[in-house]
C-alpha positions in Angstrom: 0.0 0.0 0.0 2.9 2.4 0.1 2.4 2.9 -3.7 -1.2 3.9 -3.0 -0.1 6.7 -0.7 2.5 7.9 -3.2 -0.1 8.0 -6.0 -2.6 9.8 -3.8 0.1 12.3 -2.8 1.0 13.0 -6.5 -2.7 13.5 -7.3 -3.0 15.9 -4.3 0.1 17.9 -5.5 -1.3 18.1 -9.0 -4.6 19.3 -7.6 -2.9 21.9 -5.5 -1.0 23.2 -8.5 -4.1 23.3 -10.6 -6.0 25.1 -7.8 -3.1 27.6 -7.5 -3.3 28.2 -11.3 -7.0 28.7 -11.1 -6.6 31.1 -8.1 -4.0 33.2 -10.1 -6.3 33.2 -13.1 -9.2 34.4 -10.9 -7.1 37.2 -9.5 -6.2 38.4 -13.0 -9.8 38.2 -14.1 -10.9 40.1 -11.0 -8.4 42.9 -11.8 -9.6 43.1 -15.4 -13.2 43.3 -14.2 -12.2 46.1 -11.8 -10.7 48.0 -14.7 -13.9 47.5 -16.7 -16.1 48.7 -13.9 -14.0 51.8 -13.5 -14.3 52.4 -17.3 -18.0 51.9 -17.1 -18.3 54.5 -14.4 -16.2 57.0 -16.4 -18.2 56.3 -19.5 -21.5 56.8 -17.6 -20.2 60.1 -16.2 -19.1 61.2 -19.7 -22.5 60.2 -21.2 -24.2 62.3 -18.4 -22.0 65.3 -19.2 -22.7 64.9 -22.9 -26.4 64.8 -22.2 -26.3 67.9 -20.1 -24.3 69.7 -22.8 -26.7 68.7 -25.4 -29.7 70.0 -23.4 -27.9 73.3 -22.8 -27.2 73.5 -26.6 -30.9 72.9 -27.3 -31.9 75.6 -24.9 -29.4 78.0 -26.4 -30.6 77.3 -29.9 -34.2 77.9 -28.9 -33.3 81.2 -27.2 -31.3 82.2 -30.3 -34.2 81.4 -32.6 -36.5 83.6 -30.4 -34.0 86.5 -30.4 -33.5 86.2 -34.1 -37.3 86.3 -34.7 -37.5 89.4 -32.6 -34.6 91.1 -34.4 -36.2 90.1 -37.8 -39.5 91.7 -36.8 -37.8 94.8 -35.6 -35.8 95.1 -38.8 -38.9 94.6 -40.9 -40.5 97.5 -39.1 -37.4 99.7 -39.7 -37.3 98.7 -43.4 -41.0 99.7 -43.7 -40.2 103.1 -42.1 -37.2 103.6 -44.3 -39.2 102.8 -47.5 -41.9 105.3 -46.4 -39.2 108.0 -45.8 -37.6 107.2 -49.1 -40.9 107.6 -50.9 -41.5 110.8 -49.1 -38.1 112.1 -50.1 -38.7 111.2 -53.7 -42.0 113.2 -53.6 -40.2 116.2 -52.0 -37.4 116.1 -54.5 -39.8 115.9 -57.4 -41.9 118.7 -56.0 -38.7 120.8 -55.5 -37.6 120.2 -59.1 -41.1 121.1 -60.4 -41.1 124.3 -58.2 -37.6 125.2 -59.4 -38.6 124.8 -63.0 -41.7 126.9 -62.6 -39.8 129.6 -60.7 -37.2 129.6 -63.5 -39.9 130.0 -66.1 -41.6 132.7 -64.0 -38.3 134.6 -63.8 -37.5 134.4 -67.4 -41.0 135.7 -68.3 -42.5 132.6 -69.9 -46.0 132.7 -68.5 -45.2 134.2 -65.1 -48.8 134.1 -63.9 -49.5 130.5 -65.1 -46.2 129.3 -63.6 -47.1 130.8 -60.2 -50.5 129.1 -60.2 -49.0 125.8 -61.2 -46.4 126.1 -58.5 -49.0 126.7 -55.9 -51.1 123.8 -57.1 -48.0 121.5 -57.1 -47.1 122.6 -53.6 -50.6 121.7 -52.4 -50.3 118.3 -54.0 -47.0 117.6 -52.3 -48.4 118.7 -48.9 -51.4 116.4 -49.4 -49.2 113.5 -50.5 -47.0 114.0 -47.4 -49.9 114.0 -45.1 -51.2 110.7 -46.6 -47.8 109.1 -46.4 -47.6 109.7 -42.7 
């Protein structure tokens, strides 16, 4: 039976060596899992920060759209006023040109009375047009 004890001892030593190898492998796997868990936590934190940044960007875009709409409406109003003033200036310039022509004709003697009457009628038309434009 001494051979039986030696064989049993060899089997026990082999089992101890295999269990030691399994223990070392388990320790390595545990370290790897710890690294993965840390990476997951960092990834979750990064995803949370990205989500918050995206929400802030959406809010900023919404506010920017609102402000641009306000600015657009304000500019449209200013453009309307500018066009009305430009039309008014055109009328004033035309009336001034007509008046100057009539005065020139009146001074040179070409129908002085008729030119004065036309100038007065033209002046009334300009004043009436200006009142309507306002």
